[in-house]
Structure formats: structure tokens, C-alpha cells
N, C-alpha and C positions, 0 to 999 in steps of 0.2 A: 787034900785041899789044893796042893800044887797041880794035881792032874786036872783040876777044874780051872786053873788060872788061864791057860791058853784058850780054853773054851769061852771064858768070860770075855776075853779080849775080842775073840771072833764075834761073839754075840753083840758086843758094843759096836764093833765096826759095821756089823750087819744092820744094826739099828740106825747108826749114823748114815749108812748108805741109803737106807729106806727114807729116812727123814730128808736127807739131801735130795734124793731123787724126787721125793714129793715137793720139796721147796722149789727146786728149779723148774719142776713142771708147773707149779703154781705161778712162779715168777714169769715163766714164758707166757702163761695165760694172761697174767696181769699186763705183761708188756704188749701182748696182742690186743688187749681190750683198752689200753691207755690211749687218750686222744693223741692225734698226730702232733708232732712238735711244730709250732708256728715257724713260718719262714722268716728269714732275716729281713727286717725293714730296710728299704732303700736308705742310702746315706741321707741325712737331714730330715728324714721322716720321723716325727715324734710319736705318731700313733695312727691307727686306722681302725675303721669299724664299718659294719653294714647296718642298714636300717637305723640310721642315726637321727636323733631328734634333740632340738634345743628349744627351751621355752624361757621367755623373760617375763617376769611378773613384777607388779608394783602394788604394794598394799593388798596383796591377795588377788589382784586382777591381772589377767593374762594380757600382756601388751602385744606380743607376737610369738609365734611358734614356727621353728624351721625344721622341716623334715627332709631327709635325704636317704636315698637307697644306698649310697656309698659315701664314706667319709674318710678323709685323710687330713692330718694336721702336720703342716710343713712350715717350719720357721715361724711359728706363731699364727699361721693362717690356716683356715679350714677350707679344704677343697671338697666341694659337694657335687654329687651326681644324682640326677633324678630329683631335683630340688622342688619343694613346694613350701612357700612362705605364706602364713596366715597372719594378716594384720587385723586385729580385732578393733571393733568400734568401742567407744567409751562404755556403753552399757553391756558390752560383751555378747549381744544377741546376733551380731553379724560380723563378718570379716571379709576382707579383700584377699583373694587367693592369687599368689604370684607363682607361676610355674615356669621352670626352666630345665633344660637338659643338663646343664652344669652351671656352677656358680662358685664364687670364692667369697668366704665370709671371714672378715677381720673382726674378731671379737673385741680386741682392744680399740680398733678404730671404729667399731660399731657400724661397719659397712658391708653390705652384701652386693657383690658385683657379678653380673652375668654378661659375658661377651657374646654369647649365642642368642638364639631366639628366646623371647620371654613372652608369656601370656599372663595378663592380669585380669582376673574375673572379679567384678565388684559385687558387694552386698550379698554375699552368700549366707543363708541362714545358718547359725551355729548349731542349732539342734537338729536340722534336717538339711544338710548340705546338698543333698541330691535335688531338693525342691528349690527352684529359683524362678518364680513367676516374674513376668515383666513388671518393672517398678517405675518405668518412666525415667530412668536414670542411665548414666553411663554403665555399661555392662562388661565389655571386654576390651582390653588393649593388647595389641600384639606388636612387639618391637624387638630390639636387640641392643646390646651395650648398655644395660640398665644398671644404675647405681641405686642401692637402697640403703638409706641411713636409718639404722635401727633406733637411734636416739630420737630422731624427729619423725620417723616413719615415712619420710619423703622418698619418692622414687623419681629418677630422672634419666634421660638419655639424650644424646646429641644426634642420634640416628633417626631414620625414617620410622614412624610409628603409625599403626593402623588401629582405628577405633571402631567398635561396634556398639550401637545403642539399641534399645528396644524400639526406637523410632527411626533408626538410620545408621549410617556409618561415616567414616572419614579417615583422613590421613594427614600427616604433617612431617616435618623434619625438625627433630628436637622437641622434647616434651618433659614436663615435670608434673608429678601428681602428689598432692598432700592429702592423705586420708583424714587427717585431723580437721582440716578446714573444708574438706571435700572440694578442693580447687584443682583444676587441671589447666596447665599452662602449655599451649602449643606454640612453639617459638618461631616457626617459619613455614612457608609454603603450605598453608593450612587449607584443606578441602573437607567440607562436611556435606553429607547428603541426608537431609531430614525427610522422613516419610510421615504420612499421617496415620490415623488409626486404620484406614482402609489401605491394604497393601497395593491396591490397584490405582491409587491416586498418584499423581505425578509428584516426584520429590522436589524439595527445595535444596539447591546447591549453594553452599556458603563458602566463599573463598576470602582469605585475608592474609596479611603478613604476620600477624601475631594474634593469638586467641587466648583469652582467659575465661575459663568456665567455672563459675561459682555455683556449685550444685545446691548448696543450702539456700542461696538467694534466688535460684532459678534464673541466673543472669549469665549471658555470654558477651564478653567485651572483645570487639574486633578493632585492631589498630595496626598500622597507621592508615590503612585503607581497607575497604570491604567491597565485596561483590556478591550479589544474590541473583540466582538464576532459577527460574521455574518455567518450564515449557517455553512459551514465547516471550516471557517476561525476563528482563535483565536490568539490574540496577547496580551502578557503580557509585561509590561514595567514599567519604573520608572515614574517620572513626565511627563505629556503630555499636549499639547495645541491643542484644537480643534477649527478650524476656520469655522464659519457658513456663509452662504450666503442665504438670504431670508429663514432662518429657516432650511436650508439643510446643512448637513456636507459636507464641501468642502475639508478640509485639517486637517490631524492629525499629529502633530509633537511630537515625543517621544524621550526618552533617555533610554539606557540600555534595548532595546526592543528585544523580542523573539516572533516570530510569527509562526503559523502553518496553513496549509490548507490541510486537510486530505480528499481526495476524493477516489472514487473507483479506485483501481489499481495504485494510485499515491499519494504520500505524499510530501508536500512542507513545508520545515522548513527554517526560515530565522531569522537573528539576526543582530544587529548593535548597536554600542554605541549611535548613533543618527539615528532615523528612521522616515521617512515622508511618509504618505499615502495620496493620492489624490483620491477623490470620485466624482462620477457623481450625478445627481439629484435623481437617484434610489438607492443611498447608495451602489453602486457597486464600488469596488476598480478599479481605472483606472491606477494608477501608485504607486509603492513603491520605495522609495529611501533610501538606507542605507549608512551611512558614518562612518568611523572609525571602523576598525575591523568588517567589514561587512561579512556576511556568509549566503550562500544559499545551502540547501541540498534538492535534489530531489531524492525520493526513489520510485522505482517501482518493479515489479516482477523480473526484469532483473538485478537489481543492484541499487547502490546509487552513485550519483554524488554530490560532495561537492565543492562549489565554495567559496573561500576566497579572499577578495580584500579590498582596501581602500574605494571604493565606488561602490555601485551597484544600477542600475536603472532598475526596472522591470515594463514593460508595459503589461497591461491586455486587453484582448478582452471582451467588454461588450455588444456585439450585442445580446447575449442571456441573460437570467435572472441570469446567473452566471458570475463571474469574472474569466476568463481563461487566464493563463499566456501565453503571446505572445512572448515577447522578454526580455532578461536579458542582460544588458551591465555592465561588471565589469571594473573598471578603477583604476589603481594604484596597482602594486605588485600583480597582479591577478594570482590565482592558481586554476585550476579546476581538481579535483581528482575523477576519475570514477573507481568504484570497481564493476565489474560484479559479478553476482551470479553464483555459481558453478552449472553446469548441466551435468548430466550423468557422474559424476566423474571427469570432465575436468574443471578446474578452469582457466579461461582466465587471462592474465596478467592485472594488474592494470595500468590505464593510468593516467598520470599527465601532464596537459597542463599548461604552464607558459607563461605569456605575460603581458605587462603593461595594455593592453586593450583586453578583451575577450568578444565577442558578441555571445550570444546564442539565436537562434530562434527556437520556438516550432512548432510542427505540429498542425493542426486543432484539437481542443479538449484539447490541453495543456498537454497531458499526456506523449508524446514522443518528443524527440529532433529532429528537422529537420536538422539543421546545426549549426556549431560553427565556428567562424572566429576571428582571432586576428587583432587588429588595427595596428599592427606593428610587429617587431621581436618577435619570440616566440620559445618555445621548447616543444616537446612532448616526454615523457618518458614512456616506457613500463616496468613496474617492475614485474619480474617473481613472480608468486604466488605458484609455485610448482617446485620441482627439474626437471632439464632437459629443462626448458624454457630459452631462451636467454634474456639478459637485453639490451634494446635498448634505444637510444636517437636520436631525430630528431630536428634539429635547422633550422630555416628559417627566412627570412625577413618578410614573411607574410604567414599565415597558414589558410587553409580552411578545415573543417572536415564535411563531409556529413554522415547522419545517415539513416539507413534503418528501417525496422520494429523492434519493441520491443527494441528501443533505442540501437540497435547494430550499431557500427561504420561501415560505408560502404566504404568510401574513405577518404584519407588524401592527401591534395595537398599543395605544398609550392613552394617558389621561393628562389633562392640563398641559397640552402639548404645544410646541412651537416648531416651525420648520424654516429652513433657509435653503434656497436653491440658487446657485450661481451658474449661469449658462455660459457656454463658450462665446467669446467675442465674435460678433458677426463679421463676415468678410468685408474688408475695406472700411470697417468701423475704427474710429480713432480711440474710442473708449469702450470697455465691455458694458454689456447691458446691466441695468440695475438689478440687484438680487431680488428674487421673489420670496416674500415672507408671509407666513400664515400663523394663525393662533386659533385654538379651539379647546374646549374642555375634553372632548373625546375624539379619537382618531383611530382608523384602521387602514392599513395599506395592504393591497393585494399585489402579488408579484407574478410576472409572466412564468408559465410552466417551463421548466428546464432552463431557467435564466434567473439572474439576480436583478433584473430590471423591473421597476415598478410598472404595474399594469393599471391599477386603479387605486386612488387615494381618497378615502372618505373622512370628512371631518364634520362634526356636528356639536351643537350647544355652543352658541356664541362664537361662530366662525368669523375670522377676520383675515383679510388678504391685503398685501401691499407690494407693489412693484414700481419703484420710482414714485411718480405722482399718481399712478393708477392704484385705486383702492377698491375693496369690495367687502361686504359682510352679508351674512345670512344665518338662518337657523342651521342649515346643513349645506355642505359643499362636497362635490364628488369630482375629483380630478381624473380625467382620462389621459394618462400619460402618453401613450402612443400618438394620440391626436392633439395633446397639449391643450385640452379644453377643460374648463372648470364649470360644473353644473351647480348652480345655486338655487336653493328652494327655501321658502319660508322667510318672509320679511327680507327679501334679497335686495341688495343695493350695490351699485357700482358707481364710482365717480373718479374724476381726475380734474385737472385744471380747466378743461373745456366744458365740464358739466357733470350731471349725475343722472342715474336712472334707478327707480325703485319699482319692484314687481314681486309677484308671488314666485316667479321662476325666471332665472337669468342664466344663460349659457355664455361663458366668456372664453374667447380664444386667447390664451396667454401669449402666443407668439405675435399675433397681429394686433391684439387689443380689440378686435371685433367682438360684439356681443349681441345676443338676442334675448329680449325680455318678453314675458307674457303674463297676463293676469293682473288686472288693476295697475297697469303701468303708469308711472308718473316720472316725468323727466324734466331736467333743467339744463338748458344749453347756454353757457356763458357767452357774452359778446366776443366776437372775433376781433383780435387786434392785428390787423393786416399791416405789413410793412408799407412804408410810403412808396409811392410810384413817382420817380423823378420825371417821367414824361407827363404826369398830370399833377402839377404842383397845386392847382386849385382844389384838387380832390383829396390831397394828403390830409390825414388825421381828421377827416370830416366825420361827423356823426350822421347816421342815416335814420330816416323814419319810415322805411319801407317794411314789407312783410318779413324780411330778414335783417332787421335793424341791428347794427352792431353796437348800439349804445345801451341796450337793455337785455336781460336774460330772456331766453325763449323757453317758456314752460309748455309741457305737453302731457296729455293723458290719452290712453288708448288701451285696447285689449292686448295688443302686441306691439313690439318695437324692436328694430334691429339697427345696429350701428356698425359700419364697416369703413375701411380705408382711413384708419386712425381717427375715427369719429367724424369724418368729413361727409360721409354718406349715411343718412338716417332715413328709416322708413317706419311709419306708424300704420297700424292696421286695426280696424274695428273701433267705431265710436270715438274717432280721433277728435281731440280738442287741443288746439295750440293757442297760446296767447303770449303777447308781449306788451306789457302795460295794459292799456285799454283795448288794443287791437287783438282780434280773436279770429280763429279759423277752426271750423269743424268740417269733418269729412269721414268717409269710410276708410280711405287710404291717403296718406300724405308721404311724399318722398322729398327729401331735402338733399341737394348736392351743395355742400358748403364750399367746396373747392371752386365750383363754377357759379355759385350764388344762384342756384335754380331751385324752385319749389314747385312740385307737381302734386296736385290733389285731385281726387276723383271719387265720385259716389256721395250724393247729397252734400255738396260743398256749400258751406256758408262762411263768408268772410266778413269781418267787421273791422272797419277802420274809423278811428275817432278823429274828427277835426280838431286841430290844435287850437288852444285858447288864444284869443287876441291878447297881445301884450298890454293893451289898455284896460283889460278887464281887471278889476280889483275890488277892494272892500271899502274905499272911501265914499262918503255920502255925495250924491249929486249936488252941484252948486258950490261945493267947497273948493278952495284953491287946489289945483292939481288933482281934481277928482277924476277917477277912472270910470269906465263904463260899468254898469251893473253886472253882476255875475249872472251868466245865462247857462241854461242846461247844455251839456255837450251834444254835439251833432255827430251821428254815426253814418257811415256809408256801409250799408249791409248788402252783400251780394249773394244770391242763391244761384247755384249752377251745378250740373252734374260733374263738371271738370274744370280745373284751374291749372294754368301753367304760368309761373311767375319767374322772371329773370331779373336779377338785381342790377345787372350792368345797365340795362335800359330802363329799369324800374317800371316794367309793364306787367300787369296781371291780366292774363288772357283767359277769359271764361268762355265756355262753349257748351252746347247741348241743351240750350233753353235757359236764358239767364234772366234774373230779376235783380235790379239795383234799387235798393230802398234807402232813401234819404229823408225819412220822416214823412213829410207831406208830399214828397215827390218820389214816384216809382218809375223805373225804366225796365221795360220788358223787351227781350230780343233773343235771337238765336245765339248770338255771340256778343261778347263785350270785352273791350280792351280798356283796362283802367290804368291810367298813367299816374304814378305816384310821384309826389313832389320830392325833389332833391335839393331843398333849400332849408337849411337849419334855422335861418332867421325869419322864415315865413310865419305870418300870424294866422295863416289859413289852414285848411284841412290838409292831411297827409295825402288825400286824393286831389290831384291837380285837375285832371280832366279825364273823360271816358268817351270811347267810341263804341257805339252799338250798331250791330249789323244783323239784318234778317228779321223781317216782321217786327220792326221796332214799334213800341208803344210807350209813350210817356204820359203819365197820369199824375195830376196834382190836385189835391183836395184842399179846399178852404172852407171856412164855416159857411160862407154864403154862395159858393159856386164850385164848380169843378172844371178842369181844363185837361184835354186829352189831345196828344199829338201822335200821329202815326207816320211811318215812312220805312224805307228799307235801310236807311243809314241815318244815324243821329250822332251828334257830338254834344257833349255836356261839359261846360267849363265852370268849375266850382266858384272861383273867385268872382267871376262876373255874373254868376247865376244865369248863364247864357246857354240856350239849347238851339242847336242847328238841326233841322230836319231836311233831308234830301234823299233822293233815290226813290224809285217807284212813283207814287202819287202822294207826296207829303200833304198832310191835312192837319189842321188844328181846330179843335172844337172847344168853344167856350160856352158853358151852360147859360151865360147871360148875353154874350155878344154874338153867338152864332158860330158858323163854320167858315174857315178860311183855307184855301188850297193854293198851291203854287209849286214851282219847280224847287224852290228852297224857301224854307220858313225859318226865321231867326226870332227866337223868343227870349226876352229878358224878363225873368220872373221878378226881379227886385222892383222894377218900375212898371211891370206889366206892359211891356212894349212888344209888339209883334211886327217883324219886317217880312215882307213877302216879295219874292222874286218870281216873275212870271215865266211863261214858256219861251222857248227860243223864238226870236223874231217878234215877240210880244212882251217886251219887258214891262214889268208892273211892280208896284210897291204899294203896300197899304200899311197903315199904322193904326193900331187899335189902342185907345187910351182908356184908362179906367176913370169912371166918373168919381169926382171928389165930393 
């Protein structure tokens, strides 16, 4: 057994050696396969990890999730690299993704802070994050220095931030976003560029000092100032509210706003205490409404039009890529003032249109006015811009103004209208002329091309005119402004203190007062009141009984009539009839010169002068005390002649061309006749005092039992004495009972039937014929 003892020890050692060799070999293998021993953490670092994720939930709902490619926890704070923060909506269907290269998360302070660049992507679908169709909302924010509060889910920064929408982009300095309320607050230097649905449309740029975007309400609030710019349009205002619809600007409401739209050949400026702009899906202005102290100024090469009102509504044509003004409606105390541009040294009058409602419609293109209309009563004033221009006012129940090329007024129309025209004071005049006033139910004014001056003014239906004591009326009136002439038709009438004229047609010169009337003319000329002549005291204040008597109106009828020189020269044409009391004159033409007291008539002239009644003629019975003579029929002196010339200074009526004087039973025929009219107001006899007849004179008297005829070359007839003197040629007197008497001069007294005869030279003779009793 002993000899096996050493062998057993060797065997055990061999086994142990094998086992040991195997163990250490296994141990070396295990050591080789064991993970590497982690490096020592830097001092203060409590932990580190890769692909780190942190999720916060509440009642089973995920509030937010933080993912990071690298994680370190240092002094209670987590430092993250390759960070992505998902902030979930309440229903968990969407989240806002916040991405940053690095961030620091304070779990105890519940704040995530990123000093570097940060990108925030809004409304990412939770089930398919890769699908993110346009939603009409804020989509991406890029900034830096972002603080995220995990308790409130609010993110904010004081640095510059850039925003991307599905309809635009923008930037600001300092911003805060609350995903719970979906509110974005841009704190300063805000600029937003909003695009429409068509990427080719022109964007709207919004600038403000402070912006609050409430996504849920679709509202953007701009304070304390705002500025909107789109292409040629710019608007500056105070606080403003922008209303969005599906991410598109729909409405902008501003205060203390001033806007401009400067285009080629036309500038549009507008302002109001409160201004509202409506937009379409392409960011085009569809309508602008201004209230409280609203103002619109349209300027072109031809002038400027300023519209002030309580409220203005401007509608724009958006059929093209531009917003073009189509209609402007002013409501409440509206005033439109148009100031044309001076051209060729001629400055047209400024126009001021006033009405409670003024409607302005533009031509295609929006550069020129097509027409203007008032919604009720209104007035149009033409304010002179240079000496010599009249000052005009027009008032009517409704006004329509049509414009031609280059914004030049073309026509003005109104109903129930009145006008007032004040003319410049004439040179050397002490007082200005009386204003010209008109009234009518209808009116239209036509203006001169390329000018704001009235060319023709038509008024009809009960037209009336007044200028001082000069007045007129007619069914229709047409004013030719360059000639300053009024054309009246239909029951036309003109009148003043000196008289009146009625006709179918009257043409009146406004400047001179001259007029021409035709068609059933009827006139009345009032007596002249001439000043006393100190050189002729006996003639002062006398009344006359001549053809141009100044104690009775002169009436007239004719086919035509004209009045010139302040109604001092009057002409009647065609079937003329003039009368003054019982005195009457008919002719083809009559011309009256009132200043020189001359009357000229020609063509079938017939004048009729009535003998004045004897003072002793009355109504008392014969034989009674104080009895007057019995009433007798009036006696007329009627003269027929081709021509008459009458002068009132010497009161002679000169007839020529073959004359017949008819005094009832006595007729005088001659080539010419001078009738001397009485100038004695106290006379009891005829207004015809005496008459001289020349050339083939024939006097004929008819009595029931006889006739008497006298002939000579010259005859004189004296009314009061009933005396006839025949001389010249071979005077002859034929009495059908007494025979024939001849002599150098025959004097016949018809009252007592006496005839005196003067013989030839050297053979004086006298005979007397007496009537048998």
C-alpha cells in the first residue's frame, strides 16, 4: 500500500493541475468575453446614458415625451443631446414636436432649456408622424434660447424667432407659445408674410410691435401699432385685429388707420378712426370700410378728389391679380371735393359735392371715375380758382354726375333743383351784381371737354329764373354758358320793373339783359319814370298822352320781339299790335327807342289815337243844376300809312308812303302826314292837336245830306277849331250842294261850315259860303 502512496499524491496533483489548467483557461475565456469595464464618470456626474427617453403621463394620458440621443445627469439636471420633445394635444391625436441639438432638462424645475437652435413643428399626427398635410395653421418655429415649462407646456424665448405657416412665414424678437390654448405671442419687431392659396399671388406683409395669435379663435391681435403692405397698398394704423379662416386672412380691423395704394397714374389714400379690410383667399382686398372721420383721397394727373364722411365702404374688383377700386359709398355728412389740375394756364373751378350719401363708381381699371350719385338731397358747389370765374351752387333732391376721360366731369343731372350763381363784381362797380337764381324739377348740365367749366345747362318742368328784379319762367330753359345766354321755350316769360314779355320762345342774354322773343309774343312796358329836368321846370313830372305816354303801360303783340340796351330799345316783328289805353298801333315792324323817345313803324301801319273826353261830359240830367254835357261816343284819329316815325321830344308822328287820316266823317289822304300830338294834360280835347298833310292831299267829309271834298298839295288840320287849311298846287273845295271853290288858300271851318278863300297873287279874293238854316 505504501508503494502506492506516492503515486496517489502524484495522481491527485496531476488531477489538480488539469483541473486548474482547465479553470484558468475558462477564466481567461470568461475574462475575454466579459463586457468592458465602464469608464469612471466625471466628477459631479451622477449618471449617463444613450438613446434616453422620458415620458410624463397624467391619468393614463401622455402629456409630453422627451427623447435624446445622449443623456447626462449632473447635479440634478439632465443634459441632453439630439433632443426631440413631443407635446401632445388633449385628445392625444397630435403633438407639437420640439427639436434641438442640445438642451438641459430640470426635472425638479420642470423646465427644458435649449440655448442653441430650436425647431418647433406643430400639429404632427400621432399615428403617422411622417404625414403632415397643410392644416391652415402655424406649422414651424425656428429660434434659439427656448425655455419649455413641462408643467404648463409653454415655450418662450427672448431671441429672434422665425415662423413658417402653410400660408406664409414671419419673424419676431421674443416669443411665447402655449400649446394648451394654442396661443402664440410675438413680443417685438414682428413681421409676417401671408400668402394666399395660389403661391403666385402677392403676399400680405404684416408688421407690428406686439402680436398675439389665438389659433383656436382664428384671431391675430396687433399692438400698439400695425402696418399692412401688399404690393402697392400700404396701411399704417394703431391696434389691429386680424381674423383668419383656414389659415387665410379674412378680415383686418384697425383703429386710427391710414392707407395708401399708389399705382401708375393714380394714387389712393384713405384714413379713418376705425378701418376694416376684407380679403379673399388670394390675400386681395375685397372691401374696405372706414368709420368715424373717414377720408378717401384719389389723385391722378388731372387732379385730386377728397372724400370725407362718417362712413365709407370701398368695394374692389379682384378678377385680376390686383385689387382695383370699383365702388366707394360714403354715408353720413359726406363731402367730395375735386380740385382739377391747371392746364394751359386755365385753372378750372374746384367742385364740392355734399350729401348724406355719395356713391362713386370707377371705370374699368380703377383709375378714373365713371359716375357719382347721391343717395338723397345734395349740393354741388363750383368754387372759383381764379379771378373772373363765377361762383356757383346747385342743390337737388337727387344728383347724378357722369365723368368722361381723364376724370373730367361730363354731365350733372338732378331733380327738384335750384341753382345760385354769383358773378364777379364788374369793373368800376360799387356793388357786385345780384346773384342769378334758378329753379326747376329737372336739370342736366353739360361740361366743356377737358375742362370743368359748364358748357350747357338744361332745366325743364316749371323752370324759374331770378336775377335782381329780372325774372323769367318757362317749361324749359337752356343756358349756353360760354355765351351766357338762356334759351326759354314753352310758356316762356321774362319780366322786370320795366315790363314783361310772354312768348313760345325767348332767348335772354344774362350779361346784358337783352332778350329776343318769338311765337305769340305779348309784352307789357311799364311807364318810364324819368328824372326831373331842372332846365325844363314846366315839363317836370308831367304825364304825357303821346304814342309813348309815360302815364300808362304799353302793351304789345307780335310774332317776334327783341329788347336790347337794358330794355331801352325794343323791336316788334310780324302782325304787330301796340296799345296804350285806347290808343293803338299796328304794323309789320315797330322799333322803339326809349332812351331817345323815338318810335319807328313800317309795313301796313295803322295808328289809332282817341280824343280825350271833355271835362264837362258826365252823367247828370240836362236842365238840372250843375248838369254836364251828355255822354258822347269817343272820337278816334286813325292813320293808315306804310311808315311812321314818331319822336316824343317834339311829339310829332311822321307818316309817309301814302297816308290816310280817318276821323270818322272826315278823311285826309296824302303822300305824307305829320301829326302833332298834344302836350297838355289839362286839355279837354283830342290827343291829336293838329296835322300837316303833304303831297296829293285830299280831304273828304261825308254828311247825311252832302259831301265835301278838298284837294291841294299841302293841308293843315286843327282839331280844336275843326279848321282845315288847303294850300299848294291848286287848292279846290267841292261841296255837293254849294259847288266848287278854288283859290291860292282855302280855309274851311267844319263846325260852322265856313269857307275862306284867298285868291291868286295880285288878285286877292275872299268868299264865304254859309250853310242854309
